N, C-alpha and C positions, 0 to 999 in steps of 0.2 A: 147514819152519817150526818154530821151537821153541814149546813150550807152557809156557814159564816165566812169570815175573812180568810182567804187562802194564804195570808201573810206574804212572805217573800217568794213563795213558789211561782214559777213561770205560769203564764196563763194558757200556754199551749204545750202539749206533749206530743211528740211523734210516736206513733205506734208501729212497731215492726214485727214481722213474723219471719224467723230464720234469716234476718238481715234485709228482707224486702219491706219497703214501706207499705203499710196497710191502710193507715188513716191518721186522723188527728183528733186528740181529745182536748177539749177547751173548757175552761172554767171562766164565767163572766164575773163582773165586779160584785155581784150579789152572791156568788158562790155556786151558781147553777151550772151543771155540766151539760155538755153536748159532745157527740161523737159523729164524725163524718168519714166515710170511706175515701181513700185516695182514688183518683180517676184511673190510674194505671192498674190498681188492684181490681177495680170493677171490670176492666177490659180483659184481664187474665187472672181471675181469682183462684186461689188455692182452696179457700174455705170461707164460710161465714164465721164470725167469732162466736156466734150463739144461734141456736135454732130460733130464739126469740128475736134475734136481730139479723134478719136476712139481708143479703146484699142489696143496696139501693143507693142512689145519689143523694137523696134527702137525708139531712142529719137526724140523728136520734137525740131526743131530749133527755133531761135529767132523770125523769121517772123510768125511762126505758134502760138507760145505761148504768145507773147507779148500782142495782143489785149484782150485775155482772162484775163490775169493778170491785165491789166489796168482797166478792168471793175469791179474788186473787190475793187478798191480804190476810195476815194472821187473824184468827177469830178472837183471841183473848185481848181484852181492853188493856190489860197490864203490859202486854208485849207492844201493842200499838203506842201506848203512852211512852214506853222506853225509847222507841224509835223516834217518836215526836220530839222528846227531849234532846236526843242526840243530834237532831237536825234543826232544832228550834222551829218546828212546825206543829200544827194541830194534829195530834194523834188520832182524832176522830174525823179527820177530813181525808177522804180517800185520794183526792187529787194531790194534796200536799204530800202524802206518804208515797204515792207513785212517782211524784217528781223527784223525791229523794232516793228511793230504792227500787224504782220500777224497772231498771235495766235488767234485773234478775227476778222479775215477777214469775209467779207460778204459771206453768203451762208453756205454750210456744211463743207467747207475746213478750215484747219488751217496750218500756215507756221511757223516753228520754226527752229532755228539754230541746226545743227546736234549735237552740244555739249550741248544743253540745256537739263536740267533734264525733266523727264516725268512730265506732268501737274499733280497737286494735285487733290484731289477729288472735283467734281463739287459742288458748293454752291452759295450763293448769299449774298450780303450786303443789308439788308432790309433798306428801306427809308420811313419815313413818308412824308406827302405831303410837309411840310416845307423844309425838306432835299432834296426832289426831285426838288422842285422849285429852290433851291439854285444851284443844279447841272445844271439844264436847263439854268439858268441865265448865266452860264459861257460858254455855247456852242459857241456863236458867237466869243468869244475871245480865248477860249481854247477848240479846238476840241478833245483833249485827256482827258481822265479821268484816274488818277493814284490813286489807292487805297492805303490803309495803308500797304499792303503787297508788294507794288511796281508793282502790275499787271496793265497792260496798256489796256485801251479800247479807242475806238475812235468813233466819229460820222460816220454813215454808208455811203456807196457809194451814190452819188447823189448830189443835190445842196441845199436841205433844211438842217437846223440843226436838227439832228436826234440822238436818243439814244436808244440802245437796252436794254430792261428791262425784268425782270421775274415777273409775277404776283404771289404773295405769298399766297393769301387767308387770310392774316392777316389784319383785319380792321384798326389796329393802324399803320401798315406799309405795305400798300397794294402792293407796288412794290419794286423791288430790282435790284441791279446791278449784273449781272452774273459774277462769278469768277470760276477759276479752269477749264475753258472750258465748264462751264454750258451753255446749250442752252437757248436763250432768248425766251419769249413767245409773246412779243409785241414790236413794234417799235413806239417810241414817236417822233412826228414831231411838230416843232414849226411853227408859221407863216413864210411864205417866207419873207426874209428881205425886208422891205419897203412896204409890202403888208399885212397890218394888217387885219385880218379876213380871210385869205386864208385857215386856218385850218378848219374853219366852212364851207367854200364853198366846200372844198374837201370832207368833211364828208357828206354834202348835196348831192353832185353828186354821191358818192359811195352808199349812201342810196337809191338814185333813181335807180341806176343799180340793186341793190338787190330787190327793190320793183317791178321791171319789170322782175324779175326772171333770170337775167343774173348772171353768176358766178363772184363774185366781193369780194374783201377783206372786212372783217367785221371790222367796226370802231366804236369808240365812242369818245365823247369829255370829257376832264378832266380839270376842272378849277383848276388853281394853285394859291396859295397866293403870296403876294409880297415877294421878296427875293433880298437881297443885293442891295437895292435901285432901283430895277426894279419893275415896276408895276405888279399887278396881271395879269395873262394871261390864255387863254384857249388853250390847245394843243390837238392834235388828237392822239389817241391811235389806232394802227392798229394791229389786231390779226394776228399773223403770219400764213399764209396758208402753208408755207414750214416747217411745223412741224407735227409730228404724236404724238398724246397724248394718252398714255395708261392709263386706269382708273381701279381702284379697289374700290369697295364699293362706287361708285359715286364720288370718288376723283381722281385727276390726280396723278399717282405715278411714271411716267416715261415720258420723252420727247425725241423724236428722230428727228434729223434734216433730211430734205429732200433737196437734192442738186438741185439747180436751176441755170440757166444761162439766161441772156437776149439775145435778138435777135442780138444785136451788137456782143456779144461774139460768138454766134452761127454762125455768118457770117464773123467773123474775122475782124471786123471794130472797130477802136479805138474810145473811147467815145467822143473825141473832134470833130468827124464828125458824131455824132449820128443823126443830122437833115438831112433830104433828100436834102434840099436846099444847104447844105454844102458838098454834095457828099455822104451822108449816105444812109442806106438801104431804098428801097422803098417797097411798099406793095407786089409787085410781087415777090421780093426776099424772103420775109417772108412767103408768101404762098408756095413757092417752098420748104422752110425748113420744113413746116408742112407736106406737101405731102411726102417728102422724109424720114422724121424721126419720125413722130408721131406714137405711137402704135395704135391709133385709129383715122386716118385722117378723116374718115367719120363723126366723132363727133367733133373733134377739129377744122376742117376747118370751119364748120358753126358757131361754138362758136367764132372763131376768126373774122369772118365776122360780126357777131352781135356786137362784141366789137368795131370793126372799125366803124360800123354804129353809135353806141352809142357815140363814141368819136367825130364823125363829128357832130352829132345832138346836143351834149352838147356844142360844140364849144371849144374843148380842144386844146389849142395851143401846148401842151407838149406831145402829144401822138406819140413820136418818137420810134425808135427801142429799146431803153433801157427801155422803159416803157411797153413792152410786154415781157413775159418770158416763158421758158420751165421748167418743173419739171422732174427730172431724178429719176426714181425708178428702182428697180431690174427688174420689168416687162417691162420697157420701158419708153419712153419719152411722156409726155402729156403737153398740153397747160395749163399755169397757169391762175388763175383768173385775172380779171381787177384790176388795182391799179393805183395810181397817176392820178386820173381823176379831171379835173379842168375846170371851165368856166371863160373865159377871160373877157366877157362883163361886169361882175359884177365890174370890176376894171377900167372901162373907165374913171371914175372921178379922178383916180390916175395919169393920163398921159395927156399931152397936146393934143396928137393925138394917136389914137390906130386903127390899121388896122386889122380887123378880119383875122386870119390865122390858118390853121391846119398844123401839122408838116409833114404830108404825103398826097400828092395830090391824088384826085380821078379824074382820066382821065385828069391830068394836072391842075386841079382847086384846089387852096389852100384857097380860101375864103369860109368858111362853109356856108355863106348866098347865095353863088352863085352855090353851088353844086346842080345840077338838076338831074331829073330821067334819062335824056340822058347821063349825066356823069356816072351814075351808070351802065347804059346799056353798055356803051363802056368799062368801067372798068371790068365788068363781061366777056365780049367777049375777051378782051385782056388777061385775066387770065384763060381762059378755063372753065369758070363758066356758068352754065345754067342761062339764064336771068330771066325767069319767077320765079323760086324759090328764086333767090336773091332779086328780087323786092318784092316778097311776104314777105320775112323775114324783109326787110327794112320797109315795110308798117306796119308789126306787131309790130316792135320795136317802131316806131314813134307813133303809136296809143296808145300803152301801156304807153309810156312816157307822152303823153298829158293827158291820163286818170289819171295817178298817181300824176302828179305835184300839182294840187290844194290842195289835202289832205296832201301831204307831206310837202308843204310849210306852211300850217296852223299849222301842228304839230310842226314844227321847230320854227315858230314865236310865238307860245304860250308857248314855253319852254325858261326860262331865260338863260339857259346854251347854247342852240343851236341858239337862236335868233341872227340875224344880219340884218342890213339894206341892206347888200349886196345880201341877198338871194332873195328878190323879183326881183331884177335886173337880177340875174342869171335865175330865174324861167321864167320870161317874155321872155328873149332871147331864152331859150331852147324851150319854148312852141310855139313861133311863127315859129321857124324853123321846129319843128316836125309837126305842123298842116299843114304847107305849103307842106311839102314833102309827108305826109300821103294822102293828097287830090290828089296830082299829080301822086302818084304811084298807084292809084286805076285803 
């Protein structure tokens, strides 16, 4: 982020969590940021915004708060530039972007100018599938959504085109755009640009995780009709695990946000260096965070190791520190479920050459096909983990995956919505890696 002129943006932003005032973000005339907790929040806190930023009366300076804020905003510079042009602010200045669009920032927090009126009652704008398809069709060119009331929403942090939605329960208009600070229930993701079918591959991988009993985001595929000259497409809908749904008579009558942060935010690392090869967090640093801050490290650390093993066995090239997260509740911090799981081998035909890589090395090895039992032994020893239990968990995950893959693939290939010629390529790649490791880990 640059620390230059913030332009016309307000110098102070009020930070709220589920409507409660949490603190104030300030940018001085030189562009430096600071964040201070509100006194009332310190007296009755729901959570700290980051394990790196514990509750205290003293403000946090620019170096401490900047990586957390950067993690709330879109990764792609092209998207940030489009937002900046739309509001005549610096797209590389996090304070300016949050002053423009922070009311609907990722996670449980919202950022509003101090002079802004209190948000109106939460509601949503219902959309039928044709209207939703039209909205989705604009995402690559228009990352912002401006509704009839002038309220701004934008595609969420990350590199996919995404849209936060509310499930309405209305068959005619099943989804809606949240308004007035209403919490969303689902995240819609399109295919990764130039990788047609990636939504189906992600859905398949996450269904595999759930099939082998790993905590993972719940997903489903949604076919959308043609819109604005763009062909019909299938998108993935991700049920938000960072929500608490209160029910009455079998129906949801209240939704509350749960605050979360990714491991880049927890470690104070800017998103642009999220990959280990670029200087980003390694697995040892993330294990240390879980040991230091989890409410139940004896449960969360094995869950994390299972998730790491799954990502290696799947051949996920994008399992970097931003794609693992922590959930903050009043009781404490817990590891979030798996999300953003992907198999690269399914897309070998899209590139002239493709070298298999994982985002975080196991004992220095980044090719998932070359990660051996010996690499896992050394990884365990280097991180103070007992070797036999780790190998037993690794073997159990690999065997469960090989057992689940044939039926899961058949189910998807028999379903016209889920079917894709990419899935057998992914399944074959995953099966061979799991079978090899399961045999050698015995």
